[in-house]
C-alpha positions in Angstrom: 40.3 -166.7 160.8 37.4 -168.8 161.6 35.9 -171.4 159.1 32.6 -169.4 158.9 34.6 -166.2 157.8 36.5 -168.3 155.1 33.3 -169.9 153.8 31.5 -166.4 153.6 34.3 -164.9 151.8 34.5 -167.8 149.4 30.9 -167.5 148.8 31.1 -163.7 148.2 34.0 -164.1 145.9 32.3 -166.7 143.7 28.8 -165.3 143.5 29.4 -162.8 140.8 31.1 -165.6 138.5 28.3 -168.0 139.2 25.6 -165.4 138.3 27.3 -164.6 135.1 27.5 -168.2 134.2 24.0 -168.8 134.9 22.8 -165.9 132.8 24.9 -166.7 129.6 23.3 -168.0 126.5 25.6 -170.1 124.6 23.0 -170.9 122.0 22.8 -169.0 118.9 20.1 -166.4 118.5 18.6 -164.8 115.5 20.9 -161.8 115.5 24.0 -164.1 115.2 22.9 -165.6 111.9 24.5 -164.6 108.7 23.2 -162.4 106.0 21.4 -165.2 104.0 20.4 -167.2 106.9 17.5 -167.4 109.4 17.2 -168.8 112.9 15.3 -172.1 113.3 14.0 -172.2 116.8 13.3 -176.0 116.6 17.0 -176.8 116.2 18.5 -173.6 117.9 20.7 -173.1 114.8 21.0 -170.9 111.8 19.8 -172.3 108.5 20.2 -171.0 105.0 17.3 -169.2 103.7 15.4 -171.0 100.8 15.8 -169.3 97.5 13.1 -169.5 94.7 
């Protein structure tokens, strides 16, 4: 096998994994917060809802 073939096969093998890694959101989102929590966009975290 030539080096070009090996590099092309490697690129095609890794491209789906790299595409998935780029699209993943590791931050919390509003739907991941608990029942008595809301999402604070400034901090990117769930915070407890204030009770009055």
